[in-house]
C-alpha positions as CSV (number, residue, x, y, z in Angstrom):
1,M,86.0,105.1,91.6
2,I,89.3,103.2,91.0
3,G,91.7,106.1,90.4
4,W,94.2,105.5,93.1
5,S,97.9,104.8,92.4
6,W,100.0,103.1,95.1
7,A,103.6,103.6,96.1
8,P,106.2,101.0,95.2
9,A,107.8,98.7,97.8
10,G,109.5,100.8,100.4
11,I,106.7,103.2,101.3
12,D,108.2,103.4,104.8
13,D,111.6,102.7,106.2
14,R,110.5,99.9,108.5
15,K,112.5,96.7,108.3
16,D,110.5,94.1,106.5
17,V,110.5,91.4,109.3
18,R,108.5,88.3,108.5
19,L,107.3,87.8,112.1
20,L,104.9,85.0,111.1
21,T,107.8,82.8,109.8
22,E,109.9,83.6,112.8
23,L,107.3,82.6,115.3
24,L,106.5,79.4,113.4
25,A,110.1,78.5,113.6
26,E,109.9,78.8,117.4
27,R,106.5,77.3,118.1
28,P,104.7,74.1,116.9
29,F,101.5,76.2,116.2
30,L,100.1,79.7,116.5
31,L,96.6,80.5,117.7
32,A,94.8,83.0,115.5
33,D,91.9,85.0,116.9
34,G,88.1,84.4,116.5
35,A,85.2,86.2,114.8
36,T,85.0,89.9,114.3
37,G,81.5,90.6,112.9
38,T,79.5,88.1,115.0
39,N,81.2,89.3,118.2
40,L,80.6,92.9,117.3
41,F,76.9,92.1,116.9
42,E,77.0,91.0,120.5
43,M,78.6,94.3,121.4
44,G,75.8,96.4,119.7
45,L,76.4,96.4,116.0
46,V,73.1,96.4,114.2
47,S,72.0,94.5,111.1
48,G,73.0,96.3,108.0
49,E,75.7,98.3,109.8
50,A,79.2,97.5,108.5
51,P,81.8,96.5,111.2
52,E,84.3,98.8,109.5
53,L,82.2,101.9,110.5
54,W,83.1,101.2,114.1
55,I,86.8,101.8,113.4
56,D,85.9,105.5,113.6
57,S,82.8,105.6,115.8
58,H,83.6,102.9,118.4
59,P,87.4,102.3,118.5
60,D,87.1,101.4,122.2
61,R,84.9,98.4,121.3
62,I,87.2,97.3,118.6
63,M,90.2,97.4,120.9
64,A,88.2,95.6,123.6
65,L,87.5,92.7,121.2
66,H,91.2,92.5,120.2
67,Q,92.1,92.5,123.9
68,S,89.6,89.7,124.7
69,F,91.3,87.5,122.1
70,V,94.7,88.3,123.4
71,D,93.5,87.5,126.9
72,A,92.1,84.2,125.6
73,G,95.6,83.2,124.2
74,A,95.7,84.5,120.6
75,D,99.2,84.8,119.0
76,L,97.7,86.6,116.0
77,I,94.9,89.1,115.8
78,L,93.1,90.4,112.6
79,T,92.3,94.0,112.0
80,N,88.6,95.0,111.6
81,T,89.1,95.6,107.9
82,F,87.6,92.6,106.1
83,G,85.3,94.8,104.0
84,C,87.4,98.0,104.2
85,N,88.2,98.3,100.6
86,Q,87.1,101.0,98.2
87,R,84.5,98.9,96.4
88,R,82.7,97.8,99.6
89,L,83.0,101.2,101.3
90,M,81.1,102.7,98.3
91,L,78.0,101.1,99.8
92,H,78.4,103.6,102.7
93,D,79.8,106.5,100.7
94,L,83.2,106.1,102.5
95,Q,85.3,105.0,99.5
96,S,87.5,108.1,99.8
97,R,88.5,107.0,103.3
98,A,89.7,103.5,102.5
99,R,93.4,104.0,103.2
100,E,92.7,106.1,106.3
101,L,90.3,103.7,107.9
102,N,92.7,100.8,107.3
103,R,95.5,102.7,108.9
104,M,93.3,103.5,111.9
105,A,92.2,99.9,112.3
106,A,95.8,98.6,112.2
107,Q,96.7,101.2,114.8
108,L,94.0,99.9,117.1
109,A,95.1,96.3,116.8
110,R,98.8,97.4,117.1
111,A,98.1,99.2,120.4
112,V,96.6,96.0,121.9
113,A,99.4,93.8,120.5
114,D,102.2,96.0,121.7
115,K,101.1,95.8,125.4
116,A,100.6,92.0,125.3
117,P,102.9,89.9,127.6
118,R,104.1,87.9,124.5
119,R,104.7,88.6,120.8
120,V,101.4,89.0,119.1
121,I,101.2,89.4,115.3
122,V,98.9,92.1,113.8
123,A,97.5,90.8,110.5
124,G,95.7,93.1,108.2
125,S,92.4,91.5,107.2
126,V,91.9,91.8,103.4
127,G,88.6,90.3,102.2
128,P,87.1,90.2,98.6
129,T,86.1,93.3,96.8
130,G,82.6,92.1,96.5
131,D,82.7,92.2,92.7
132,L,83.4,89.4,90.2
133,L,86.4,90.1,88.0
134,A,86.2,90.4,84.2
135,P,84.9,88.9,82.0
136,L,82.3,87.7,84.5
137,G,82.0,91.0,86.3
138,P,82.8,94.8,86.1
139,L,86.3,94.8,87.7
140,T,89.5,94.2,85.7
141,E,92.4,92.5,87.5
142,E,94.5,95.7,87.3
143,E,91.6,97.6,89.0
144,A,91.4,95.0,91.7
145,V,95.2,95.3,92.3
146,A,94.8,99.0,92.8
147,V,91.8,98.5,95.2
148,F,93.8,96.0,97.3
149,A,97.0,98.0,97.2
150,E,95.2,101.0,98.6
151,Q,93.9,98.9,101.5
152,I,97.2,97.2,102.2
153,A,99.1,100.5,102.1
154,G,96.9,101.8,104.9
155,L,97.3,98.6,106.9
156,R,101.0,98.7,106.6
157,E,101.1,102.4,107.6
158,G,99.1,101.5,110.8
159,G,101.5,98.8,111.9
160,A,100.1,95.5,110.4
161,E,102.9,93.0,109.9
162,L,101.3,91.1,107.1
163,A,98.3,91.1,104.8
164,W,95.8,88.4,105.7
165,I,94.0,87.8,102.4
166,E,91.0,85.7,103.3
167,T,87.6,84.2,102.3
168,M,88.6,84.2,98.7
169,S,86.8,82.2,96.0
170,A,88.3,83.2,92.6
171,Q,91.9,82.7,91.5
172,E,91.9,86.0,89.6
173,E,91.0,87.9,92.8
174,M,93.5,86.0,94.9
175,R,96.2,86.8,92.3
176,A,95.2,90.5,92.4
177,A,95.4,90.7,96.1
178,A,98.8,88.9,96.2
179,R,100.2,91.2,93.5
180,A,99.0,94.2,95.6
181,A,100.8,92.9,98.7
182,A,104.0,92.2,96.7
183,S,104.0,95.7,95.1
184,L,104.2,97.1,98.6
185,G,106.8,94.6,100.0
186,M,104.2,93.3,102.4
187,P,104.3,89.6,103.5
188,Y,100.9,87.9,103.0
189,T,98.9,84.8,103.7
190,L,96.0,83.5,101.6
191,T,92.9,81.6,102.6
192,A,89.9,80.5,100.6
193,S,86.4,79.7,101.7
194,F,85.4,76.2,100.6
195,D,81.7,76.7,101.2
196,T,80.1,75.1,98.1
197,A,80.1,71.3,98.4
198,G,83.8,71.2,99.3
199,R,84.9,73.9,96.8
200,T,84.9,77.7,96.6
201,M,81.8,79.1,95.0
202,M,83.9,79.7,91.9
203,G,84.8,76.0,91.8
204,L,88.3,75.8,93.3
205,A,89.0,72.6,95.3
206,P,91.3,72.6,98.4
207,A,93.7,70.3,96.7
208,A,94.2,72.8,93.8
209,L,95.0,75.8,96.0
210,P,98.7,74.9,96.8
211,A,99.4,74.5,93.1
212,F,97.9,77.8,92.3
213,T,99.8,79.7,95.0
214,A,103.0,78.1,93.7
215,T,102.5,80.3,90.6
216,L,102.5,83.5,92.7
217,S,105.7,85.5,93.3
218,P,106.4,85.9,96.1
219,Q,104.4,83.0,97.4
220,P,102.3,83.4,100.6
221,E,103.8,82.9,104.0
222,A,100.9,80.5,104.7
223,L,97.8,79.3,102.9
224,G,94.6,77.6,104.1
225,A,90.9,77.6,104.6
226,N,88.6,79.9,106.6
227,C,84.9,80.3,107.1
228,G,83.0,77.8,104.9
229,V,80.1,75.9,106.4
230,G,81.3,74.0,109.5
231,A,84.3,72.7,111.4
232,S,84.1,69.2,110.1
233,D,84.1,70.4,106.5
234,L,87.1,72.7,107.1
235,V,89.2,70.0,108.7
236,M,88.7,67.8,105.6
237,S,89.8,70.8,103.5
238,V,92.9,71.1,105.6
239,L,93.8,67.5,104.9
240,D,93.7,68.2,101.2
241,L,95.6,71.4,101.5
242,A,98.4,69.8,103.6
243,A,98.8,67.0,101.2
244,G,100.0,69.4,98.5
245,A,101.5,72.3,100.4
246,N,105.2,71.3,100.1
247,G,106.0,72.6,103.6
248,T,104.0,75.9,103.3
249,P,102.3,76.4,106.7
250,I,98.6,75.7,106.7
251,I,95.9,78.0,108.2
252,A,92.6,76.6,109.6
253,K,90.0,79.2,110.7
254,A,86.6,77.4,111.0
255,N,83.2,78.7,111.9
256,A,82.0,77.8,115.4
257,G,79.4,75.3,114.2
258,I,76.4,75.9,112.0
259,P,74.4,79.2,112.2
260,R,70.9,79.2,113.5
261,W,68.5,82.1,114.0
262,Q,67.5,82.8,117.6
263,G,65.2,85.8,117.6
264,A,66.8,88.6,115.7
265,H,70.3,87.2,115.9
266,I,72.3,84.4,114.3
267,H,73.9,82.1,116.8
268,Y,76.4,79.3,116.0
269,S,76.0,75.8,117.3
270,G,79.6,75.1,118.3
271,T,80.4,74.9,122.0
272,P,83.8,75.8,123.4
273,A,84.4,72.0,123.9
274,V,83.7,71.3,120.3
275,M,86.0,74.1,119.1
276,G,88.7,72.7,121.3
277,A,88.3,69.3,119.6
278,Y,88.3,71.0,116.2
279,A,91.5,72.8,117.0
280,C,93.3,69.6,117.8
281,L,91.9,67.8,114.8
282,A,93.0,70.7,112.5
283,Y,96.5,70.5,114.1
284,D,96.6,66.7,113.4
285,A,95.4,67.3,109.9
286,G,98.4,69.6,109.2
287,A,97.4,73.1,110.2
288,R,100.0,75.2,112.1
289,I,98.0,78.4,112.4
290,I,94.6,77.7,113.9
291,G,91.8,80.0,114.8
292,G,88.1,80.5,114.5
293,C,85.8,82.4,112.1
294,C,82.1,83.2,112.3
295,G,80.6,82.6,115.7
296,T,84.0,82.1,117.5
297,A,83.9,84.1,120.8
298,P,86.7,84.6,123.2
299,A,85.4,81.6,125.3
300,H,85.7,79.4,122.3
301,L,89.3,80.6,121.7
302,A,90.3,80.1,125.3
303,A,89.1,76.5,125.0
304,M,91.1,76.1,121.8
305,R,94.2,77.4,123.5
306,L,93.8,75.0,126.5
307,A,93.2,72.0,124.2
308,L,96.1,72.7,121.9
309,D,98.5,73.4,124.8
310,Q,97.6,69.9,126.2
311,H,97.7,68.1,122.9
312,E,100.4,66.2,121.2
313,R,100.1,65.9,117.4
314,R,98.7,62.6,116.1
315,A,98.3,61.0,112.7
316,P,96.0,62.9,110.3
317,P,92.4,62.0,111.3
318,S,90.0,60.0,109.2
319,L,86.7,61.2,108.0
320,E,85.1,58.9,110.6
321,A,87.1,60.5,113.4
322,V,86.3,64.0,112.3
323,V,82.6,63.2,112.1
324,A,82.6,61.5,115.5
325,A,84.2,64.5,117.1
326,L,82.6,67.4,115.3
327,G,79.5,66.1,113.6
328,P,78.6,65.3,110.0
329,L,79.8,67.3,107.0
330,A,77.4,70.1,106.3
331,Q,78.1,70.0,102.6
332,P,79.7,66.8,101.3
333,P,82.0,67.4,98.3
334,R,80.2,67.5,94.9
335,A,81.1,65.4,91.9
336,E,83.6,66.6,89.3
337,G,82.0,68.9,86.8
338,A,79.1,70.1,88.9
339,E,78.5,73.8,88.5
340,P,79.2,76.1,91.4
341,R,76.7,78.7,92.3
342,R,77.4,82.3,93.1
343,R,76.2,83.8,96.4
344,D,77.1,86.9,98.4
345,R,78.5,86.4,101.8
346,R,80.6,88.1,104.4
347,R,83.1,86.5,106.8
348,G,81.9,87.0,110.4
């Protein structure tokens, strides 16, 4: 089911204010929020249940999670819509509600942000479709644009101020999501997951992402790395991203350590102290929007806020400094020409 056509830019009469750019002009850094999925598991989400189902069934819990991140110091919160596109919702027979659920999710985040004691950005989380694009998979780029546009239209209607395109691997899918945002006049950011020996699972290296985004029109408000395999690896990706970004703000959103099974649940090894150290190293490496991904709880985020508020930016860290503070790289970069391997994953 792809047959959805989106409205052109100007689907509403809201002034298109690029709040992210405004706040970055005022502040040295912005603190993004932490994990969605892994925190919802702690709140009762069961294995196999999509977090997006809670938009409708447990809106109070979604709002409570947003509120906990705002209370911890977040300047930017993501909607609970990572997998809320038509293709992923087909797994739950909810594809016809994609636009509606995105609108509802943005409204939940907007309600929390609007009562915060400071300006808090609502970013609409836009994850991968879950399909490979042609010729490797069943989805054409034009079909992917339509899928993303439906999602982003709902996010915009609900009050999201930008599309947070995240955990991407393939340039074709990144371009489709960017085109969808542009078609709706929606500012967007773009992050990739460098989770396969220092590259995305489709082979894109961090150093190549800025050059790719330079081909997009309009270009993203910020670009960066999220998820991946560990904080050390992500900081090293940030160093490569910053070297070629030409002034585009860099995003760092690392997992809280390495996942380990404890009973029936996955727990992440990173302590609040380690995540505080990561936040400072990511800032030194060149990131200006810093948050956490899988395993990052409000306690981690509060430690990151405290650490960053007390930190003055230093020279970019060496590999030795990163390893000393955060531990060894989980996946050292692979040699040129090595083949990436495809695997299914979901940002937490």
